[in-house]
Each structure stands twice: as C-alpha cells, then as structure tokens.
Steps between C-alpha positions, in 0.01 A plus 500: 500500500511120448225315680508122547203282404497271805285184531273534806448225757155420362264599221138429418450277194388664177123459465407234247132454417535130419666427833265587784623299797591592859871480422468807276383707800822445698831676437788303350782479757812589303726443798444126471400468132718588204361640177594541136494854357348619171565867415220707345719812450830542318816684614474862390121508532328762720294350781256654748493433875260209563514375138538122463848460352548126536317187606621198687379141519524374857317210666301446175362858521582818310607801706544856368798716594448873468737792453600658832541840328449678170800518268698302242561129545879513474608147593366146537697319769294181452420408140190328365448141617750527784413424864425763766388506865419757766766769544655455155560812290342433161624820338536875531305807402666836440245711687337813354641820654234707668 
C-alpha cells in the first residue's frame, strides 16, 4: 500500500546545541512559512516508521520530517532544494505488508 509523506501544519525545530534561544522552543508554523527540502534517504531505500527521512529549512530553522510508516521509499514528489509547505505530499512509501 502506498502511503503519502505529508507535511504537517507545524513541527518543532531540530535541536541545535549552538542555538539555545526561546525561538527554538516554539513549533515552526508550516501553514504560513514555506520550507526547502533536503532528502536524507534515497528512492528504493527501506525506512522505518518514525525515522527522519528528510529535513526542511523553514523560518531559519531546521525541521525533521519522519516516515509515517515502515517500507520502501518509492517516490519523491518534491526533489531536493524545492519548496514545500503544510499539506504538501513530499513523496510516497510502499508500506510493509503485515
């Protein structure tokens, strides 16, 4: 079964030890801010549910997008360095049969 990797409305910024300000304790609102994607996994690679599969830069912060299910990353709908926002489908996972 194909499962979409959908950008949520908001995400917490990735912790960064050198940047310890109040802004890092608030979620990034992806409904109003756009981001740029950077994939960490390749098409054809097996991913586990909850694994960080790509990162996005939004509002000068890095957010991590995780796999919604275990399976094979079968398609990237948004390629590296392209813009995304809340509700966009970044790609698809062919889910493991259980």
